[in-house]
MINUDO-85453 format. One line per field, with one value per atom (N, C-alpha, C): residue number from 1; residue in three letters; atom name; x, y, z. Coordinates in Angstrom, 3 decimals, decimal comma, always signed. Example, Ala and Ser with C-alpha at 12.3 -4.5 7.8 and 13.67 -1.06 7.14 Angstrom:
% MINUDO-85453
pos <- [1	1	1	2	2	2]
code <- [ala	ala	ala	ser	ser	ser]
site <- [N	CA	C	N	CA	C]
xx <- [+13,190	+12,300	+13,200	+12,850	+13,670	+12,900]
yy <- [-5,690	-4,500	-3,300	-2,250	-1,060	+0,030]
zz <- [+7,800	+7,800	+7,800	+7,080	+7,140	+7,870]
END
This chain:
% MINUDO-85453
pos <- [1	1	1	2	2	2	3	3	3	4	4	4	5	5	5	6	6	6	7	7	7	8	8	8	9	9	9	10	10	10	11	11	11	12	12	12	13	13	13	14	14	14	15	15	15	16	16	16	17	17	17	18	18	18	19	19	19	20	20	20	21	21	21	22	22	22	23	23	23	24	24	24	25	25	25	26	26	26	27	27	27	28	28	28	29	29	29	30	30	30	31	31	31	32	32	32	33	33	33	34	34	34	35	35	35	36	36	36	37	37	37	38	38	38	39	39	39	40	40	40	41	41	41	42	42	42	43	43	43	44	44	44	45	45	45	46	46	46	47	47	47	48	48	48	49	49	49	50	50	50	51	51	51	52	52	52	53	53	53	54	54	54	55	55	55	56	56	56	57	57	57	58	58	58	59	59	59	60	60	60	61	61	61	62	62	62	63	63	63	64	64	64	65	65	65	66	66	66	67	67	67	68	68	68	69	69	69	70	70	70	71	71	71	72	72	72	73	73	73	74	74	74	75	75	75	76	76	76	77	77	77]
code <- [met	met	met	glu	glu	glu	ile	ile	ile	arg	arg	arg	ala	ala	ala	gly	gly	gly	asn	asn	asn	ile	ile	ile	val	val	val	pro	pro	pro	met	met	met	pro	pro	pro	val	val	val	ile	ile	ile	ser	ser	ser	arg	arg	arg	arg	arg	arg	gly	gly	gly	ser	ser	ser	gly	gly	gly	lys	lys	lys	gly	gly	gly	ala	ala	ala	ala	ala	ala	met	met	met	thr	thr	thr	lys	lys	lys	glu	glu	glu	gln	gln	gln	phe	phe	phe	glu	glu	glu	arg	arg	arg	glu	glu	glu	lys	lys	lys	lys	lys	lys	tyr	tyr	tyr	gln	gln	gln	ala	ala	ala	ala	ala	ala	leu	leu	leu	ala	ala	ala	val	val	val	ala	ala	ala	arg	arg	arg	ser	ser	ser	met	met	met	leu	leu	leu	arg	arg	arg	gln	gln	gln	gly	gly	gly	val	val	val	ile	ile	ile	asn	asn	asn	glu	glu	glu	ala	ala	ala	asp	asp	asp	leu	leu	leu	arg	arg	arg	arg	arg	arg	ile	ile	ile	glu	glu	glu	ala	ala	ala	arg	arg	arg	leu	leu	leu	lys	lys	lys	glu	glu	glu	lys	lys	lys	phe	phe	phe	lys	lys	lys	pro	pro	pro	val	val	val	leu	leu	leu	gly	gly	gly	gly	gly	gly	phe	phe	phe	leu	leu	leu	leu	leu	leu]
site <- [N	CA	C	N	CA	C	N	CA	C	N	CA	C	N	CA	C	N	CA	C	N	CA	C	N	CA	C	N	CA	C	N	CA	C	N	CA	C	N	CA	C	N	CA	C	N	CA	C	N	CA	C	N	CA	C	N	CA	C	N	CA	C	N	CA	C	N	CA	C	N	CA	C	N	CA	C	N	CA	C	N	CA	C	N	CA	C	N	CA	C	N	CA	C	N	CA	C	N	CA	C	N	CA	C	N	CA	C	N	CA	C	N	CA	C	N	CA	C	N	CA	C	N	CA	C	N	CA	C	N	CA	C	N	CA	C	N	CA	C	N	CA	C	N	CA	C	N	CA	C	N	CA	C	N	CA	C	N	CA	C	N	CA	C	N	CA	C	N	CA	C	N	CA	C	N	CA	C	N	CA	C	N	CA	C	N	CA	C	N	CA	C	N	CA	C	N	CA	C	N	CA	C	N	CA	C	N	CA	C	N	CA	C	N	CA	C	N	CA	C	N	CA	C	N	CA	C	N	CA	C	N	CA	C	N	CA	C	N	CA	C	N	CA	C	N	CA	C	N	CA	C	N	CA	C	N	CA	C	N	CA	C	N	CA	C	N	CA	C]
xx <- [+76,382	+76,449	+76,013	+75,146	+74,622	+75,531	+75,853	+76,644	+75,737	+75,599	+74,743	+75,568	+75,021	+75,672	+74,953	+75,692	+75,067	+75,817	+75,230	+75,837	+75,666	+76,744	+76,664	+76,587	+76,698	+76,632	+75,171	+74,733	+73,318	+72,826	+73,719	+73,294	+74,491	+74,243	+75,370	+76,131	+77,429	+78,272	+77,987	+77,756	+77,486	+76,052	+75,279	+73,893	+73,821	+73,019	+72,853	+71,627	+70,941	+69,699	+69,880	+70,920	+71,102	+71,750	+72,218	+72,941	+72,010	+71,310	+70,385	+70,998	+70,176	+70,614	+71,784	+71,795	+72,803	+74,212	+74,387	+75,695	+76,623	+76,095	+76,919	+77,658	+78,836	+79,617	+79,071	+79,194	+78,861	+80,010	+79,791	+80,857	+82,027	+81,725	+82,784	+83,608	+82,949	+83,662	+84,524	+83,982	+84,728	+85,976	+85,840	+86,993	+88,060	+87,632	+88,584	+89,297	+88,535	+89,104	+90,115	+89,757	+90,632	+91,944	+91,845	+93,051	+93,919	+93,274	+94,001	+94,767	+94,068	+94,695	+95,835	+95,666	+96,721	+97,951	+97,739	+98,865	+99,567	+98,794	+99,381	+100,175	+99,707	+100,441	+101,808	+101,866	+103,136	+104,066	+103,525	+104,336	+104,855	+104,014	+104,452	+105,536	+105,410	+106,439	+107,765	+107,683	+108,887	+109,526	+108,689	+109,208	+109,953	+109,349	+109,986	+111,316	+111,392	+112,618	+113,663	+113,300	+114,237	+114,352	+113,454	+113,470	+113,006	+112,032	+111,537	+111,588	+111,441	+111,419	+110,007	+109,827	+108,502	+107,911	+108,747	+108,257	+107,760	+108,489	+108,046	+106,702	+106,563	+105,307	+104,145	+104,345	+103,272	+102,876	+103,876	+103,574	+102,825	+103,261	+102,599	+101,166	+100,980	+99,636	+98,715	+99,222	+98,416	+98,016	+98,954	+98,648	+97,665	+97,819	+96,887	+95,477	+95,374	+94,056	+93,419	+94,227	+93,704	+93,228	+94,016	+93,715	+92,498	+92,471	+91,437	+90,235	+90,380	+89,302	+88,643	+89,431	+88,893	+87,856	+86,903	+85,850	+86,425	+87,126	+87,682	+89,093	+89,877	+91,225	+91,991	+91,989	+92,788	+92,286	+91,101	+90,582	+91,203	+91,670	+92,276	+93,769	+94,342	+95,787	+96,516]
yy <- [+89,693	+89,840	+91,261	+91,368	+92,668	+93,296	+94,568	+95,305	+96,344	+96,251	+97,188	+98,352	+99,524	+100,710	+101,074	+101,602	+102,028	+101,526	+101,721	+101,355	+99,862	+99,173	+97,733	+97,412	+98,436	+98,219	+98,169	+97,065	+96,935	+97,851	+98,279	+99,147	+99,945	+101,052	+101,833	+101,046	+101,290	+100,597	+101,096	+102,385	+102,980	+103,487	+102,969	+103,392	+104,701	+105,626	+106,907	+106,914	+105,822	+105,772	+106,059	+105,542	+105,698	+107,009	+107,802	+109,017	+110,224	+110,411	+111,536	+112,692	+113,395	+114,587	+114,331	+113,225	+112,959	+112,729	+112,615	+112,276	+113,481	+114,688	+115,876	+116,311	+116,913	+117,470	+118,841	+119,175	+120,533	+121,448	+122,743	+123,690	+123,537	+123,314	+123,140	+121,890	+120,789	+119,550	+119,746	+120,457	+120,703	+121,525	+122,565	+123,406	+122,602	+121,755	+120,906	+119,957	+119,360	+118,425	+119,142	+120,327	+121,104	+121,456	+121,904	+122,267	+121,034	+119,930	+118,682	+118,256	+118,242	+117,800	+118,737	+120,038	+121,000	+120,780	+120,608	+120,395	+119,071	+118,054	+116,758	+116,836	+117,623	+117,796	+118,430	+119,378	+119,999	+118,955	+118,143	+117,114	+116,099	+115,705	+114,751	+115,362	+116,638	+117,334	+117,336	+117,552	+117,530	+116,146	+115,104	+113,736	+113,522	+113,943	+113,787	+114,537	+115,664	+116,469	+115,961	+114,966	+114,405	+115,191	+116,148	+116,958	+116,121	+115,238	+114,331	+112,909	+111,925	+110,523	+109,960	+108,686	+108,042	+108,078	+107,836	+107,850	+109,244	+110,264	+111,636	+111,900	+111,441	+111,646	+110,980	+109,771	+109,078	+109,846	+110,377	+111,172	+112,456	+113,108	+114,336	+114,035	+112,967	+112,591	+112,319	+111,626	+111,335	+112,630	+113,552	+114,824	+115,661	+115,634	+116,378	+115,803	+114,470	+113,846	+114,245	+114,306	+114,744	+116,190	+117,030	+118,457	+118,777	+118,231	+118,613	+117,675	+116,458	+115,468	+115,396	+115,043	+115,023	+113,934	+114,199	+113,235	+112,120	+112,494	+111,511	+111,098	+112,042	+111,827	+110,674	+109,540	+108,388	+107,691	+108,030	+107,356	+107,891	+109,137	+109,743	+109,508	+109,412	+109,209	+110,480]
zz <- [-72,545	-71,109	-70,756	-69,788	-69,361	-68,307	-68,473	-67,488	-66,853	-65,551	-64,841	-64,304	-64,395	-63,834	-62,543	-61,608	-60,362	-59,161	-58,024	-56,755	-56,518	-56,196	-55,947	-54,457	-53,606	-52,165	-51,753	-51,132	-50,804	-49,683	-48,794	-47,693	-47,183	-46,503	-45,978	-44,917	-44,852	-43,888	-42,478	-42,353	-41,052	-41,034	-40,119	-39,991	-39,217	-39,684	-39,006	-38,102	-38,005	-37,246	-35,765	-35,142	-33,709	-33,296	-34,244	-33,895	-33,918	-32,835	-32,734	-31,985	-31,235	-30,512	-29,577	-28,876	-27,864	-28,387	-29,682	-30,237	-30,390	-30,397	-30,643	-29,384	-29,583	-28,476	-28,111	-26,854	-26,448	-26,861	-26,825	-27,165	-26,203	-24,927	-23,918	-24,216	-24,541	-24,876	-26,116	-27,110	-28,334	-28,046	-27,227	-26,879	-26,142	-25,193	-24,468	-25,421	-26,330	-27,306	-28,192	-28,652	-29,534	-28,829	-27,586	-26,829	-26,554	-26,235	-25,988	-27,241	-28,389	-29,632	-30,038	-29,825	-30,166	-29,292	-27,992	-27,077	-27,386	-27,709	-28,039	-29,344	-30,293	-31,553	-31,300	-30,367	-30,009	-29,388	-28,498	-27,839	-28,856	-29,808	-30,839	-31,724	-31,995	-32,764	-32,005	-30,700	-29,868	-29,883	-29,895	-29,971	-31,291	-32,398	-33,716	-33,795	-33,101	-33,123	-32,137	-31,328	-30,366	-29,074	-28,853	-27,626	-26,431	-26,670	-25,630	-26,164	-25,262	-25,693	-25,531	-25,877	-25,816	-24,405	-23,398	-22,012	-21,636	-22,072	-21,819	-22,480	-23,727	-24,459	-23,729	-23,229	-22,500	-21,240	-20,518	-19,319	-19,681	-20,739	-21,189	-21,591	-22,348	-22,794	-21,604	-20,599	-19,409	-18,685	-18,564	-17,904	-18,707	-20,020	-20,869	-20,764	-20,685	-20,528	-19,205	-18,142	-16,842	-16,905	-17,548	-17,592	-18,465	-19,689	-20,642	-20,681	-20,170	-20,188	-21,580	-22,598	-23,967	-24,165	-25,034	-25,339	-26,216	-27,259	-28,192	-27,812	-27,379	-26,887	-27,485	-26,817	-27,234	-28,481	-28,947	-30,136	-31,410	-31,370	-32,546	-32,546	-33,716	-33,818	-34,057]
END
């Protein structure tokens, strides 16, 4: 029986063909995203510590989205 070595995947799972110039974030968008994610991390930490509850976190998240207008925002966990 012949055993072949090498890649068994016939093609990449994610095609890079459609991701040209328009796919990158501007510096301003990146800064907004970074600030949003940092503030949300603080809020999640407060939730874990019992300082706020789930409803508070949802309100904070909504306000942060209004303030920073993140590009990825809700897509990241």
